[in-house]
N, C-alpha and C positions, 0 to 999 in steps of 0.2 A: 607851484611845486616844480622843482627841477631835480635832475640827477647829477651828482658829482662823484668823481673818483677820489676817495678820501682814506687816509690812515684812520685807524680806530681813534687815535688821539684827536685828529682833525674833525672827525664826525662828532665827537663829544663837544669840542669847542664850538663848532657851527651850530649844534643844537642849543647850546647855552645862549649864543647870540640871538638865534631865532626865537628863543623863549622869553626874551625881554631881560637879558642879563644886565645888571648894573655894575658888577665888579667881579673880577677873578683875583684870587689871592693864592700865592704859591711860592715855593722855593724850588729851584731847579733840581730835578732828580730823575734819572732814567729809570723806567720808561714813561714818565708823565710829562716831561719837559715840553714836548711839542704842543700840548694843549694851550698853555699860556702864550707860547710864541705865536701860535696861529691867531689867537685873540688879539695880541699886540699888533700884529701885522694888519688886522682888519679894523682896528679901532683907534688908529693913530690920531685922528682928528675928531674924536667923539668924546663924550663925557663918561664913557665906560672905564672904570678903573682897571688897569692891567699892569702896574709896576710890580717888580719882584719884591718879595718880603725878605726880612732878615733870616727867618727860619719858619718851620711849619707851625710852630705854636703861635707865633704872631700872626701867621696867615689865617689859622683857624679862628683866632679871636677877632681879627678884623672882619672876617666873613660873617661871624655871628653878630658883630656890631652893625653891619650893613643890613642883616636880617632884622635886627632890632628896630630899624627905622622903616621897615616894610618893603625894602628892596630885595631883589633876587640876586643871590651871590653863589659863586662856585669856588671851592677851595680844592687844590690839587696837590698831590704828593705821591712819592713812591712809598712802598710798604714800610720801610724803616722810618720814614717821616711820620707815620702814624704813631710811632712811639713818642716822638717829640710833641705831636699835637694832642696826645691822649688826655692830658690834664683838662684841656678845654673841651675836647671832643666828647669825652664820657659825660661830663657835666651838662653838655648841650642837650643830651637826651632828657635831662631833668628840667632844664629851662624851657625846652621846646623852642620853636621859632615863631617869627611874625611873618617876614618875607620868606619865600622859598629858599632853602639852603641845601645844595648838593655837595657832598664830600666825595671826591674822587680819590681812590687808593689804587695805585698801579703796582701789582705784585710782580715779582720776578722769579718764578720757578726756574730752577737750574742755575740761578745766580749768574746770569750773563754779565751783570755789572753791579753786583751787590755783595755785601759781606754775609748775608744769611738768606735762607728761605723762610718766608713768613706769610701767613695767610690772614689777610685783613678781615675776613668774614668773622673771625673770632671777636674783633673789636665791635662790629655791628651787633653781634649777638650779646656781647657783654654790656653794651650800652642800651639794649632793648629797643632798637629802632629798626625800621624797614631797610632792606638792602636789595639792590639790583645786581645781577651778574649777566652781562650780555654774551650771546654766543657768536655774534657777528657785528659788523660795523653799523648795519641798519638798526639792529636792536639797540646798540649803544646810543645812536642818535635819538631813537624814539624814547628810550628810557630817560634821557636827560631832558628832552623837549617836554615830555609829559610829567617828568619827575618833580619839577618845580611846583606845578599845580598840586600834585599829590602831597608834597611836603607841606604846602600851605593848608591843604584840606585836613591832613592828619595832625598838623601842628608840631611836626618833628623834622629834624634834619634827616636826609636820606643818604645812605652810603651806597656808592656805585663802585664795585670792585671789578677791575679788568686785569689781564695778564699781558706779559711782554708780546706774545705772538699776536694778540688782538690789537694792542697799541700800535705796533709797527708793521702791520700788513694793511693792504689797501683793498677796497671793494666799492662798488657803486652804491651810493646812498641817495635816496629820495628825500629832499628837504621839504619843510613845511612853511606855512605862512609866517612872516615876521610879526611878532607880538611887541607891543610897546612896553617900555619899562613901567614898573609899578610907581604909583605916586607915593610920596612920603606919608607914612602912617605909623601909628603906635598901637601896642597891644591894649585890649580892653582891661587887662589885669595889670595895674601899675607895678605890682610886685613880682611879676612873672620871672624876671631875670635876677632876682635877689635871693641867692641860695643861703640865707640864714637857716639854721637847723629847723626851726618851726615851719618855715615856708617850704624848705626842701623835703621835709617829710610828707607834706601835702602834695607837692609836685610828684614825688616818687609813687605815691598811691595812685595818682592820676595816670602816670605812665604805665603802671602795672595793669590798670583797668583797660588801657588801650590795646593790650596784647591780643585779645580776641578779635578786635577790629583789624589788626595787622594780619592775622591768620586768614580772616575772611577776605581781605583784600588780595592776599596771595592766591587763595582758592579761586577768585574771580579774575585773576590777572591774565592778560593775553600772553604773558611771558612764561607762564607755567602751563604746560600742555600734556595731556595724557594721550598717547598714540598707541592704539591697540595693536596686538600682534597675535598670530595664531599659536605660536609655541609658548606655552605657559610654564615651561620648565625653568625659565629665567625671566626675571623682571629687571629692567635697567633704569637706574636713576642717573641722568646725564646732566651735569651742571655746567652752565656757561659754555665755554669753548669746547668742553668735552663732548657736547652734543654734535659739534661739527666733525670731530674725529670719529665718532660713532657712525655718522652718516657716510663718511668716506669709505667705510667698510661695507656699507649697505646702500649703494647708490639707487637700488630699486625698491628700497623700503626694508626696514628691519623685521626679522621674523619674530622677535620678542616684543612684548609690551614695553614701552618706553615712557618714563615720566621725565619730561624736559623741564629743568628748573632754571628760571631766570629771575625770580623774585623770592625774597625771604621775608618772614619766617616760612618754614616749609608748609606747603599746602596739605593739611592733614587728610582731607577727603580723598584727593587723588592718590596720596601715599597709601592710605588704607585700602583703596581699590587695588593698587598694584600688589600689596602684600597679600591680600585675600586671594588673588587670582594666581599668584606665581609661587613656585616651590623654593626658589632662591632669589636673592637680590644682589645685583652687581652695581656698585656705585662708581661712576666715572666723574672725577673732579680734579681740577688742576690745583695743586697746592697740597695742603695738609688734609687729613681725613676728617674734615669738619662735618660734612653731611653724614658720612659713615658713622661717626660717633653719635650724632643726633638720632639717627634711625635706630641704632642699637639701644640707646636709652629710651627712645619712644616706644619701641616694640615691647620689650620685656617678655618676649615669647621665643619659641624655639626655632623660628625660621632663620636660615643661614644668610648672613650678609657678608658679601665678599668685596674686597677693594684693597686699599693700601695697608690696612691693619693686619690682614691675614696673609699678606705676601702675594696676592693675585696680581697686584700692581706694586711697583717699587715705591717705598715710603718717601723717596726723595726724587727730585728731577721733574721735568715736564711730562705731561701727557703728550702723545703723538699718535697718529693713525696706526703705527706698527705695534706699540705696546698695548693699545686698545684691542687690536686684532688678537694678540697673544692672550689677553685676558678673556677673550670670547672663545678661545680655542680654535681660532681660524688660522689659516696658513699666513705666515709673515710674508707679505708681498713687497717688501722693500726692494726697490728697483736699483738704487744706486748705492755703491759702497765707496768709501774714501780710498783713493789709490794710495798704495804704500809710498809713492814718491812725494805725496803731499805731507809736509812736516807741520806740526803744530808751531805756530809762531806767537809766543807770548807778547802781550802789549809792552811797549817801551816808551820812555820819555822821548819827545820829539827832538830831532837834531836842532841844536840852537836854543833849547829850552833852558831858562835860567835855573831851574831846579837842578840841572846837571852840574852846573858850576858850584851851587850851594853844597851838594852832596860831596863833590870832589874835594873841596877844601875842608869841609867839616869832618869827613871821614879820615882824611890825612892827619889832621891835628889830633883827633881823638885816638887813632891807632898808634901814633908816634908817642903820645904823652900820657894817655890813659887807656892802656890795653884792656882794662876790665869795664870800660864804659858801656852804657846802654842808652839807646835813643828811642823815645816814644813818639810815634807818628800818628797820623790822622787820616781822614777821608779826603782824597783829592788826587790829582795827577801825581803828586809827589809821593804817594803811597808806592808807586813803582820803584822807588828807591830800595824796596825790599829785594828786587831782582838784581842779577848780575848786570853790569860789572860793579855796582855800588855795594850791594848787600849791606845797606847802611842803617836799617831800622829794625827795631825789635818788637814793635806792637802796632796794631791798627784794629781798633775795636768799634768805636762809634764816633760821631761828630763831636769834637771838643775833648775827647778822652785823652789826647796827648798831654795836655797841660796838667790835668788832674791826676793822671797816672804818674807823670813825672814828679808831681808834688808828693803823692803817696810814697813813691819809691825813695824820694829824698827824706821824707819823714822817717822812713825805715832805715836810713843810714847810707843810701847809695850816693856816691860822688864820683864823677859829675853825673847829674841827672839832667838830661837834655830832652826837650820837646821840639818837634817840628810840626808846624801847622800852617795851612794856607790862609790868605787874607779873608776869603769868603767864609771858610770854616771858622776862623777866629771870631768874626762877628756873628756867625750863626750860633755858636755855643761855646766858644773858647773864652769869652770875656769874663764870665762868672768864675771860671777856674783861675784865671789870672788874679781876680780879686781875692780869692782864697789864698793864693801865694803871697800877695802883697800884705794881707792882714797878718800873716805869720812870718813875713820876711823869709820865706822858704828859699833855700839855696838851690835854685833851678836856673837853667839857661834856656830861654824860649826863643826859638827861631820862627818868625812869622815870614814865610817865603811868599812874597807879595808879587804876583804877576798881574795885578790890577784887573782881575776878571774872575768869573766862576768858570774856569777853563775846562774842567773834566766833562761838563754837560753841554759845552758848545760855545762858551764865551759870553754868557749873560752878565749883566751888570753885577758888580760886587758892592755890597752895602757899605764897606769900609774904605772904598777907594778915596785916597787923599786925606784920610782921617786916622790912619792907624796910629801914628805917633801921638796925636792928640787924645785918642781913646786910651792908650796905655798910660799917658801922663795923668789923664783924668781919673783913671782907676787907682793911681798912686805909685806907679813905677817912677823911681828917681830918674829925671831926664838925663842925667849923666850916664845912665846905663840903658838908654834907648839908643841903639846904634844902627844907623842906616848904611847899607852897603849896596854897591852895584855889582851883581854877580856876572863877571866877565873874566875870561882867562887872564887878561892883562892885569886884573886886580887881585889875582890869587894870593900873593904874599901879603898885601894890605888886609885882605879879609882874614887870612890866617892869624895875623897879629891881633886883630880885633877880637876874634873868637878866643884866642889864648887869654887875653886880658879879661874877658867877661867870664870865662870858665874859672878863672882865679878869684873872681869877685864873690864874696860870701853873702849872697842875697839874690834878689830877683833881677835878672838881666833879660832884656829883650833885644834880639838882633833882627833887623828887618832888611834882608836882601831884596832889592826891588828892581825888577826889570819886566817890562810888558811881555805877556804871553806871545810867543812867536807866531801862533796861529791867528790871533786877533790882529797882530801887526801886519801880517800878510794880507788879511782881508781889508784893512784900512788902505794899504798901498794899492790894492786892486781897484777900490772905489775911487 
């Protein structure tokens, strides 16, 4: 046993390695990216799988496949990645697991680097599987280290939900003994993973029967703790990192009874005790009012439950020690204010970024010749084209939506209908949209701005590097209308002419401006 100073993400990664991990599967997404990167750095010369996946769905399916053969696997994603993985994730509750399977969802309250606020606990509840929510880095480590065994014992995947502040802050973590990897093994039920309706009905009944076991496990869990207090006017349910914020306001101990929640489903015995002893309940949870809604539904009685739903806490944004203090009626002891001299600085494309040259020429051509044009964009660095000086895009919804939204707009009569997508996002979820366009020969112009990496999350490998043209041709795009360009100022007029030609083409055009990300290039030069 040793103590290390680790990010929350790193604590999770180290715990998985110490627990006998055989493979991690993930697509880069802040705030979950560092988990896989840490494992990659530690396992370069081992047989532990750690390559990036094309998207979160393929990651979830591969992790389930590793579980199928009895090995322990970890799948990691940010909260919106759960939407992509959901098809497999929800059904994995029905199939169950063989080898231990931990699913890590990193939520981003306050949307530091995301397009929405979303609470992944709803996915775990919907899937009817156990969940963990750590309050600190040590708990995150312990939950993952012990979670694989728990997963194998209960026969289900286990969801662990963290938030940005935990993922990206450091604390001392005591690690445990290294366990060996599991041997290859298979389920005693040869039809466990075959979800034909007859089998699925049987599996679903079995999953429903497990719910009482899961509640019992929560009631006995070291991560759920009832801490008594002398003042019974208020009872506090503190979930995950919310417990830390509460304790910051009560360094000498809270005067009210507190139910600390780190494992789900909710522990009914401790919750009943809190309700019976206290006049009101305050729920502290980062994200959406998941527990607050559950308690109100569970109670069905007149006790008042306060939290995000009644306005005691804001319905959006992160918890922090200050808004927790306000919810408790304590004086706001915020020490530091942002000086007026400090200006907000919105993110911008890097100097020398190829996306700049793409937007410069694309916007010029469209404004000059098609003043009513619309450009549908996607998730990546190039989304910053929405800001000045470019003001170049009209949408950013989800991974891959640029191509399919452009198709729908073209189907509705828009011309020209232009999509801008990055190389990594294209292979993540743009390829199927392109196939829809090809199948109907939709009049769209698709710009795949290829910087040969997954730049927005730090320069991880892109699944399509060196293959974009072949993928487009294989999907069915006419090779004559797959045009590669080098986005540099000296090539501005040449690029403008190519864009004009393809905008005038009545069918599917793919433009591929290709220049390596300036940041990955700098790192290569340093090495």
